[in-house]
N, C-alpha and C positions, 0 to 999 in steps of 0.2 A: 808657676812653671814663666819664663821668663822666656824674651824670644831676643833673635840677635839679629843686627841691623846690616846690608849686605857690604861688604867690602869696596871701599871707592876704585881703588886699585882698580880689582877684578874685574868691575863693571866699565873701567875706559878701556882696559884690554881689550873687552866683548866688542864694543863700539867700534874700534881700528879694525878688529877681524872682519866685522859689519863692511866698513869703509871698503877697504882692499879687495873683499870680495866684489863689493859695486862695480870698482874700477874697472877690475878684468871682465866680466859680464860685458860691460862699457865698449872695451876694446874687442872682442870675439862678436859683438853686434855688427861695429864699423867694419871688420873684414869681412863677415857675410855682405852685407850694402854693397861693399866694393866688387864682390864676384858676381854679385846678381846683376839683370840689364838695366832695372828699375831705376829712376832718377836717384840724382847723389843723395845720399844718407842728409838729415839734419846733422846738425854738430852734438856732438854730446854734452850736455851742460857741465860745467865741473862739478866736482864732489863737493858737496859741502864737507866741512872739518866736521867731526865728530864733537854734538853736542855732548858732556857727562850727562849721563842720566842721573838725576835725584834718586836716593836710596826710596825703596817702598817702603812703606810705614805698615805694617799691619795692623788692621781694624781691630778694635776690642769685639770680642764674639755678644752677640746678644739675641734675642727671641727675634726670630725674623715678623718682619711688619705686614698685617693681614692686607691683603689688597681684593679687593670684591672681585667677582671674574667678568667678562666683558661678556654680555649676551650676545651670543651669534647673531650677525645680521640675515635674516627672514628678507627673500625674495619677495619683490611687492606682489602680489596677486595679480593674475594672468585678468584682464577684460572680459567679463562675461558678455556674448554676443547673446542678442535676442533671437529666439526660433526661427523668427521670418528672416531673419539674416543670415542662416547659416547657409552653406554651400548645398544645395538643390533642393532646401525644402519649399519653397514658394514654386519653384518649377515642376517638383511633385505633386504639389498638390492640385495646381492651374490643370495639368495632363490627365490627373484622376477625373477630377471635376468635369473637364471638357469628355472624357470617356463614356464618363456615367450618364453625362445629357443625352452623348449621340446614339449609347444603347437605348436609353429611356427612346429616340427619335425611332428607331429601329422598331422597336415593340410598338409604339404608335403606329408605325408605317405598316406593321404586318397584321397585327389585332387589333385597335384598339378604331382604328380605320371603316372597320366593317360597322360600327354600330354609329357611325356618322353617314352612311352611305355611300362613302367614297366610291373612288375605281376600286372595278370586281376584284376577286380575292387572288387570281392568279397574278394580275397586273401588283398586288400589295405583297405578294410574298414577293415577287421577280424583283422588287424596288428594293427589299429588306436584302434579299441576297445581292445584289449587286452594290449597295453602301457597305455590305461587312465585307465583299471582296474589297473594293477600292479603300476600305481602312486596312488591310491588311499588306496590298499592295504599298502603300503609304508608309506603314510599319519598316518593310524589307529595305526600302528605298532610301531611309533617313537614318535606320539604325547603326550605319559606320560610318555615319558623318559627326562632326565633333560636336559635341552637346545634342544630340538625336536620340539619342539610347533612349531618355524618358518618355519623352514623346512617341518613339517607336515601341515600347512596352505598352503604354497607355492603349496606343491605337488597334495594337494587336488581339491583346485584350477586348475593346470593344469589338473588335471583326470576329473572332472567335465566337465569343460567348452572341454575337447575333448569327451566324449562322448554327449554333447550336440552338436557339431559340426558334427558327425559322424552321428547322427539322421537327422540333415540337409542335409548331402550330401546322404544319401539316399533316401531321400524326395525329394528335388528340383534336384537335380544333375544326379541321377541314376534313379529315378520315381521306386523303390522296394515297394516303402511303399506309400498308399495315403497318401493324405492329412491332412485328418483328422486324420488317424492314425498317422500322423507323428507328428500332435500339440498335439498331447495327450503325447506320448514319450517324445516331449521335454519338457512339463510343468512338466512330473513328473520329469525328471533329474533336470531339474531346481529348482523344489519342494524339491527334494533329497539334493542338495548342500545349499541350503538354511537352511535348518533342520538341517544338520552338522556345518552349519555356528551360527548360535541359539545353538547349543550344546556346542560349542565349545566356545560361545559367542566373536566370531571374524566378525568385520564389514571386516577387511580385507579379510579374504577368500569369501564374498558376493562379495565385490567389485573387486577382481582382476576376479572372475568368470565372471562378468556381464562384464567387460573391456575386458577380452577374446573373449566372444562372438561377441562383439559391433565390434572388431578391424579387428575380422578372417571370419564374418559370409559373409561379401562382397566376399571373395575367397570361399565360399565354394557355396553362391546360385548363383555364379555371374553375382556381380554387383548390381546395385539398381534393384530391382523387387519386384511383389510380396510375393515372400517367403522370401524375403530378412526382410520386414515390418513384416513377419507374425514371423519372429525369432527375433527380436528384442523386441515384443512385446509381446510375451510369455513369456521372460526373465523378462521384466518389469512388468506382472502380478503374474508372480511367488514371486516375492521379495516383494509385498503391505501387506502381512499379517506378516511382519516381524513389520512392524511400529505399529502394535498392543501392543508390549511387549517392543520394543526397539526404542529409537532416533539416530537412525544412519542419520544424515545429507550427510554424503559425499555418504552414498548408493542411498536415495534418487535423488540425484543429478545424479549420474553415471548411472543411470536407466532410466531417465527420457530425458535426452539429447540426445543420439544416437536416439530413436524412434522418437522424435520431431525432428531432424534434416535429417532424414530419409524421413518423412511426408511432410515435407517442401519443401525437394527438389523433391519427386515423385508428388506434387501439382504442384509444378512451372515448369515443364517437361510437366506433362498433359495441363497448361494452354497455355504453348507454341507450343499448336500445335502437340506434339507428339502423337504418337498411343498408349496408354496404358492402360488398364482395372480403369475404374474410382471408382466402385464398392470396390475393395477389398482395394482399398484406404480409401475410408469414413469406412467401418466396420474395418480395424484397426486404424484409427482415434478415431473413436466410444470408440473402448476398451482402448486405452491408455487414453483418457480423463474419461473413468469410473474408471481405475484404480486410474488417479489423483484424482476422486473424493472421492472414498475409504478410500485414502490414508488421505485427508483432515479430514475427519470425523473422524478417526482414533488419527492422530497427535495433531489437533486445541484442541482439550480436556486437553490435557497435556502444550501444548505450542502454545497458540493463536495467534503468532506473528510469528512462523516458516518461514522463508524465502524460504525456498529450498521448503516447500509444496506450499505454495504460487505462487510461478513462475511455478511450476508444472501445478498447476489448469490452470495458465491466458496461459501457452505455449500450452499445450493440447489441450486447447478451441481454440484458432485462427488455429489451426491448422485444427481442425476437421470443424470450418465453412470455412475456407478455400478447405478443401475436399467437404462440402457442395455446396459452387459456384459451382463447376465443373458441378452439376447436375440439371437437372431441377428443373424451379421456388417451385412445391409442396413439391417437395425431400428438398428444401434449405429452404422453409417455415418451414416445420415440423421439421428440425435437431435444426436449430438457434433457432425457441420457444423452443425447450427442454432444448437446453444449457442456453438459460433467464431463464426460470422456475428455473433448478439446480441449479444456482450459485445466482441467486437472493432466493434463499431457506437461503442460508448463508448468504446473504448481510443483509437479514429483520430482522436476528435474534439479539435482543437487547444487548447482553452481548459482543457482538465482541469488538476489538479496533479498533481505525479509520483508521489505517495502512491496518487491515484485510479487513475491509469493502470497502476502497478505492480497493484494490486487487481483489474484488469480484466485485466491480461495474464496472471495465472495459470491462469484459468480458459479463457481463449482458448487459451495453448500448450499446455493438456492437453487442449481438447477438439479440437483439430486435430490433438494425436497419436490419439488414441484414434480418431480418423476415418480418417486415414492408415493406422494399424494395421491397422484392420477393415477397410478396403478393399481393402489390398494383402494377396494370401495368401502363407504361404510365407517365404520368407528375402528376399524381395523389400521387406519391410516394413522392413527399416534403412536402404534407399537412400532409402524415401520418408520415415522419420523424418529424414534429414538433409537431405531437402529443407525439409520443415517448418522444422528448423533454419535454414537459409539465410534463410527467409523471415520464420522470427523475428527473427532476426538484425538482417535490414534492417529492421523496420519498427522494432526498438529505433533502428537509425542516423537513421529520419527523424523519431521521435517526441522525440529525445533523451532515452531512459529506460535507463538502467544498469541495475535490475532486471532489465528484460525481455533487455539483454543476457546477463546471466547467466542465466537460462531457455534462453535460444538454446544460450549454452558447453553448458548442463546436456544437453541433448536432442541437442547433436551428440555429447557424449561416450556417451550411451546408443547413438546410430547407428552410430559409429565402430565402438565397441566388440561390439554383436552383428554388425556384418560381421566383424570379424576372428574373429570366434568362429565364425561361419558360412561364411564360406572360408579355411582357414588360410594363413595368411602361410609355411608350408613350401612350399605349392604355387606361391608367388610366389618363394621362393628357388630352389628348384629345377627346371630346364627342364624335364625329363621328368613332373612331377606338374603341373607349369602348362597343359598339356595337356588336363587332365580336368578343368580350368574350362570352365564354359561361360558365356552370353553374358551373364545378370545379374550373375557376378562384375565382368566390365566396366564393365555399369553403377552398379555399387555404388562403384567404383573412381572413375568418372568423380565420383558423386555425393562422394566423400571429397574429391576435389582441390577439388569447387567449393565444400565446407564450408571446407576449411582457406584458402582464398584469401576467402572473405566473413568468416570470423572472425579473420583477420589485421589486412582493411583495415578492418572496424567496429570492430574492438576498438583499432586506433591513432586512429582519430577520436571512438571514444566516451569508452575510459579516459583520466583525467587524470592519475594515478601514474608517475613516468615507468619505474619498475620493475616496477608491474603489466603495464604497455604491452609492456617487454620481454617479459616471462616468457609473458603470453597468447601474442603472436605467435609467440613462439619453440615454445611447443606445438604452434601452429597451423601453423607451418614445417615441423617434424619429420613431422606425421602427412600434410600435403602432398607430402612428398618423397617418403615410402614409397607415398600413392598413385598418385603421378606413375610411379614402377616398376612398381607392381602391373599401372598403367594398358597402359604400353608393352609389358610382359612376358604379358599377358591378349592383347594386339591381337595381338601376333606370334603369338601360339602358336594362336590360332582363323585365321588367317591362314597360316600356313606350319610348321604342328607346333612339334618341340623347337628347329627351327634359328631360326622366328621368334621362339621366346620367347629362344633365347641373344642374337638380335641385338636384342630388346627390352632387355636388361639394357644391353648399350651404348647404344641412343639412350637410354634413363633417366639414365646417367653424363653423358651428350652434353647432356642437357635440364637436367639439375643445374649443370652449370659455365655453361651459357647465362645460368640464373637468377643466380648468382653475377656475371656480367659485367655483367649489366642491373642490379642492387643497388648495384655498385660506378659505373655510369655514374651511374645515379639522384644517387648521390652527388656526382658532381661538380655535377650538375645545380644539385642543391639544395644549398648551403654550410649552411645551418640545421641539418638534419640528415646533414651530410655522417659524423658519429662514427657514430652510429647503424647507418646505412645502410653505411659501409665496414666496421662491424664484422661486421653480417649476410652482406656478399656474401665478405668473407675467411673465416666461418663454412662457407657451404654451399662455397664454392671447396675447403675443407680437407675435408669429407664426399665432394663428388665424385672428391677425388684419392684419399682413403681407400677409397673403394667400388674406384677403376680398379686398384688397386696390389694391394689386400687379398682382391677378390672376383674381378671381371672379370679378371684376368690368370689365374684359378685356369680359373674357370667357362666361359670363350668362348676363342675359338680361331680362327687363321684368318685371314680379310679382317675379322670383325665386331670381334678384339681391333687389328688394325693401324689398321681406320679410328677407333675410338674413342680411339686415342692420338693419332692424327695430330686431332683435333679439337679435344679437350681442349685437346692440346698449343698450337695454335693461338687458340684462344680465350682461354688464358691469356695469351700473348704478345701479342695484340692488346690485353688489358687492361692488361697493363705498360706497355706502349708510350703508350697512350691519357695514363694516369694522368701518364705522364713529361712527355710534351709540354704538357697541360695545367696543370701545377707549373710546367712552364720558361716558359709562355708568362704565367704570374701574376706570375711575376719579373722578364719582359723579358728573354730570354735564349735560345738554342736549345737542348734538350735536353743536346746534349754539353758547350756552354757552362755550362750553367748547373751541369751535372755537375763541372766543372772548377771554375768560380767557386767553388762551396761548399767543393772541397778546400781551395781557396785560402785562402777564408777559414778553412774549420777549422784550417790548418795556421801562419795569419798570426801568432796569439798566442804561438805555440811560439815563432817567430820572435822577436818583438821580444822577447821572454825572453831569448833568448840574446846 
């Protein structure tokens, strides 16, 4: 393909037209300048004559040359500012340190001066109150000034904490004020501090007040005592209304931790045998749990997965159950049932996330377990525990909670293990010892069967991993098979003594075989699960045959052994015939023809090879 050069005459003609157009534009600009009041226009430079444009020669086409991309210019990194040079850090540290030192001084003035024999108690308390009020007055005076907010928050925190500790001193230390009056006064001081924190929108103020009370209250109340528990729970309850309008996570953690730790320490002290009042511990734990539940109702509407709120409910529920276990069985049962109903209400609400449900499932299952164990005396507690496990696993299936199912499995394991320890398995194996078992052993065996069936069914529906499903269902199946034999043996022993226990073993073997046949039939009805059901049915059938030949053949005799062999053999023959007929119908031939055709099909390749 050849390229043609442009015609020089055409190029010169175009250049002339461009020059003419340039002259006309210059004249128009000159006329506009004469009409405007601006200074006289500059003379238009003469138009240069058109220079002939040389012809453009096309460049020969070739491969494009590679040019490496230019790396983007990154902005220079911002200079890092040390933490002590950031805005407000030093001032906050100094203000908080000053507030802490001042609050310690107030406590020394109110409490510790008594040990040194300084001026009398009334003057000490009056001086502490005066210092606290002065701190509050200084805080309100400087809060609106430039740069005065940090100092105001620290001063107000020290002032409110000082007033609260003064009230605690006149109530618990000096006994000048009755306990109910002191509680009301302390609640009023704490509520006033919270109101100021809300008005100033300062979480730091509320946190400093709670921390100051939590750290210095043991000094005022004389260590771990009922007065200390009351002082901490009053501050805890006073800060709950903040959750209605503010999402102050740190405040929720700071107000819950001190009262939970104090309650745990008090419960442990009483459990180890110390002489201490138990009812005040229970009442304080009940108040703390009520505050945590009220906070959960306020917070979870906005943040359904707030970790501090869930942790507060779980921890306060645990301390309440620990305190309830220190009292009599009726009190323990009532308190545990109340905790289970309260947390179960949050658990069964359908719009809860899975993490929130699991957080409420823990105290619910634990409280239900405590209630059942406390309400059932002796060895009957283990069947009751298995009943709780069944309810827990059914609830896990309804709400679709895998963690809740795990809690149910754990309760099942504890209940079955306790039942096996209470009623020895030797009594089940030996017909003679089986006659020594009573009616409660039959109740436990039935509960174990129900637990095994519930765990297997719920596990197959809740679990997602096939391997885990098989393992869990298999473990429950083993428990169920053993419990079924125990049920038949104990029932026979209760009805007819040793002969009935011997007959119960035969009935148990027949039940195993019937279960195997049912699983095989279920596999035929559901082809999608045929492999799993076939494996389970064959495993149960093998276990039944092993029991029949290894145990029943020696332990039973007479009519029982003969009937067991006849029934087991008949069930297995019926299952085999049914399987052969179904597969033959699927192949479109009779059972015998199908076998002949299958044999012929297997021999056909060998015949063709010859």
